[in-house]
C-alpha positions as CSV (number, residue, x, y, z in Angstrom):
1,M,-13.3,-6.4,14.2
2,R,-15.1,-5.1,11.4
3,I,-15.4,-7.2,7.7
4,D,-14.6,-4.0,5.9
5,K,-10.7,-4.7,5.9
6,I,-10.9,-8.1,5.0
7,R,-12.9,-7.3,2.0
8,K,-10.5,-4.8,0.8
9,L,-7.9,-7.3,1.4
10,K,-9.5,-9.7,-0.6
11,W,-10.5,-7.9,-3.4
12,A,-7.3,-6.1,-3.8
13,D,-5.4,-5.7,-7.2
14,P,-2.7,-7.1,-7.1
15,F,-4.0,-10.0,-4.5
16,R,-1.6,-9.8,-1.4
17,P,-1.3,-12.7,0.7
18,F,-2.6,-12.1,4.2
19,E,-3.4,-13.8,7.6
20,L,-6.4,-13.7,10.2
21,I,-5.3,-14.3,13.6
22,A,-7.9,-15.3,16.1
23,Q,-8.3,-15.1,19.8
24,T,-6.6,-18.1,20.3
25,G,-3.2,-17.0,18.4
26,D,-4.2,-18.8,15.3
27,V,-3.2,-17.6,12.3
28,I,-4.9,-18.4,9.1
29,R,-2.9,-17.6,5.7
30,I,-4.7,-16.5,2.7
31,E,-2.7,-17.1,-0.5
32,R,-5.7,-16.2,-2.8
33,S,-8.9,-14.6,-3.2
34,S,-11.2,-17.6,-4.1
35,A,-9.7,-19.1,-0.5
36,I,-12.2,-16.9,1.7
37,A,-15.5,-16.1,2.0
38,L,-17.3,-13.4,3.4
39,A,-20.8,-13.8,5.3
40,P,-23.3,-11.5,3.6
41,N,-24.5,-10.3,7.1
42,G,-20.5,-9.2,7.6
43,L,-20.3,-11.3,11.1
44,S,-18.2,-14.4,9.6
45,V,-15.5,-15.4,7.6
46,A,-15.0,-19.0,6.0
47,G,-12.7,-21.1,3.4
48,F,-9.6,-23.0,3.2
49,D,-6.1,-22.5,4.4
50,P,-3.3,-23.3,1.8
51,I,-2.8,-27.1,2.3
52,G,-6.6,-27.6,2.0
53,K,-8.3,-27.7,5.8
54,S,-11.2,-25.8,6.1
55,F,-12.2,-23.1,8.2
56,Y,-14.8,-20.8,9.8
57,L,-14.4,-17.7,12.3
58,P,-17.0,-15.5,13.3
59,L,-15.4,-12.1,13.7
60,A,-16.1,-11.8,17.5
61,E,-13.6,-14.4,17.5
62,L,-10.8,-12.4,15.2
63,S,-8.1,-10.4,17.1
64,A,-6.4,-9.1,13.9
65,V,-6.0,-8.6,10.3
66,R,-2.4,-8.2,8.4
67,L,-0.5,-8.7,5.3
68,S,1.3,-11.6,5.3
69,R,5.0,-11.5,5.9
70,L,5.9,-14.6,4.1
71,K,6.4,-14.7,0.1
72,R,3.8,-16.0,-2.0
73,L,4.9,-19.6,-3.6
74,P,5.3,-19.8,-7.3
75,R,2.3,-21.5,-8.9
76,D,3.8,-24.7,-9.6
77,E,5.5,-24.8,-5.7
78,R,2.1,-24.8,-4.1
79,R,-0.3,-27.5,-2.9
């Protein structure tokens, strides 16, 4: 997996939520661009999921990236 696809999704205008799928099957939903950071060397990503749990994921452990199937929650319903 290359970081280019994640970078395009992070900086898309308008932003659309997306998901990182780890090789373990775990799915990390990214609801806003500020919730994910990309390593300068392009080898990992880190950030916070929608409930505030932090994550660190080397790209070698990432199996896929996809646009989220769920609609984004209205601002007043997010936690």
